[in-house]
N, C-alpha and C positions, 0 to 999 in steps of 0.2 A: 337363283340361277345355279344349276349344278355344274360339276366339273366338266362333264361332257359338253355342255352348252358353251362354257367358257372357251374351251379349246376349239370349238367349231368356228368361233368368230373372235379371234384375238384382237383384230383391228378395232372393233367396236369397244372392247374393254379398254384398250389403250387410249382411245379417244375420250372415253369417260374419265379416265384418270388424268389425262392431259387437261381436260376442262377444269378440273379441281385445283390444278397447280397455279400458283401465283407467278406472275412475271417477276423478273429481277427487280424492276422498279417498284412493283406492288409490294414485294417482300421487304425491300429496303424501307419503304414508307411505313409499313406495318411495324417493323423492328424499331425504327426511330420513334414512332408514336408510342410504342410500349415503354421505351426508355424515358421519354419525356413525361409520360403520365406517371411512371413509377417515381421519378424524381419529385414531381409536384405532390404526389401523395405523401412521400417521405417528408417533404417540407411542411406538410400539414401536421406532422408529428414532432419534428425536431428542427433545430437550427441547421442552416446550410453547412456550417463548419463541422458539424457533428455527423454528417452523412458521408458514408464511404462509397466508393465505386462498387465494392462488393455488395453492399446493401441495395444499390440501384439495380445491379445485375440480378440479384435474387428476386426482388420485387417485380421486375419487368418480365422475368421468365425467359430472357435471352441468354445466350452463352457469353462468356467473357470475350471470346473472339468476336462475337457479333457486336458487342458493345464497342470494342476498339476498332472494328471495321467502320463504324459509323461516327464515333466521337473520340477525341483524344483525352477528354477529361469531363468531369461533371460541370465545370464552368462553361465548356463549349456547348453543353446541352442547354444551359440557362441562356447563353448568348443566342442560340438558335431560336429559342422560344421568344425572346424579345424581338429578334429580327423578323421572324415570321409574322408575329402579331402586329408589330409596328408597321409592316407594309400595308395592312388594311387601313390604318390611320393615315398613312402617307397618301394612299390612293384616294381616300375621301377628301383630304385637303387639296390634292392636285385637281380633283374634279371640280371642287368649289372655286379654286384659283383659276381654272380654265373656263369659268362662267356658269357652271351648273348651279341650280337653285340650292342654297345651303340646307334648308330644312329636310327635304327628302333624302339627301345624301347622308346627313347626320342621323336621320331616323334609321336608315339601313345599317349604318355603322353601329349604332347602339343596339339594334336588334341582334346583330352578330355578336357584339360584346356580351350580350345577355344570354345568348343561346349556345355559344361555342363551349364544348366541354373543357378544353384546356384553359380557356379564359375563366370559366367558373372556378377551376382550381387555383388559377393565378389570383383571382379576386380574394379568395379565402386566405391566401398566404402572402398577399402583396407586401406587407410590412416586413416579412422575413427574407425577402429576396436580397441577394448579395449585391446586385447592380440594379440600377434604375434605367429604364429605356429612355433614350432621348428622342425616339420616334423619327430619327433622321430629319430633325426640324429644319435644317438649312439645306438639305440635299435637293438639288434640282430647281432651286429658286433663282430666277433671273436676277443677277446682282448689278445690272448696268445702271439702274436707277436706285440709288441708296434709300430714298424715301419709301419706294414700293417694296424694296427688299426687306427693310426692317419692319414695315407694316405686316408683311407676310410672315416673317419670323415670329413677330409678336402674336399674330393670330394662331400660328401653329403651336407655339409654346403655351398659349392660353388653353387651347383644346387639350393638349397633353396633360396639363395640370387639372383641368376639369375632369378628365377621365380618371386620373389618379384619385381625386377627391370623391368621385362617384363610387369608386371601388371602396375607399375607406368608409364611406357612409353606408356601405352595404347594398349599393345599387338599388336604393329605394324608389327612385323615380323611374317611370316607364321610359322606353325608347322615344315615345312621342314627346313626353315632357322634356327629355334631354335634347332632342332634336331642336325643339323650339328655343330652349335656353341657349344652346350652342350657336344656332343660327343668329339669334339676336346679339350675342356676344361677338361673334365673328364679324357681323356687319358693322358693329360699333368700332371694333378694333381696326378693321380695314378702312373705316371712314366712308362706308357706303351711304 
């Protein structure tokens, strides 16, 4: 398009440019994703304690102001990773607790654990992480019946440990195999 054509229809040019812009929420999500990925990549190279915020900023391609608009520290980045990914585990556990058939729920969970890009990075550097997720193991469990409460906590804890061990073993088993294993364990622990 030549200059004359641009000036004849400035509204259409403005609409094209507007379509390419990210919303504030999309921009924030992209910035946070870049920061998380940069930290995970750096954790693949060195210990958490040896990583500086400046290195994360350089690797992520965001500005220093962009980093601090989103996070107060590198620890907050790690905590968000744990919280974000733990919510999928909690959702699966809640679905099973609410009566969903365990095997399909666990299959979907392990398919996600196997395919999510951040999880792939987390699996590679799992032993280097400064904190371990607790997966919110006791959150939202009805505690009016102590026997049911502790059975659910036990089942939740078992699944979290199984996932960690799956990471350590290199995620060798397929999501289908892990779904069957977890469903069997879950049923035994819950006393089905």
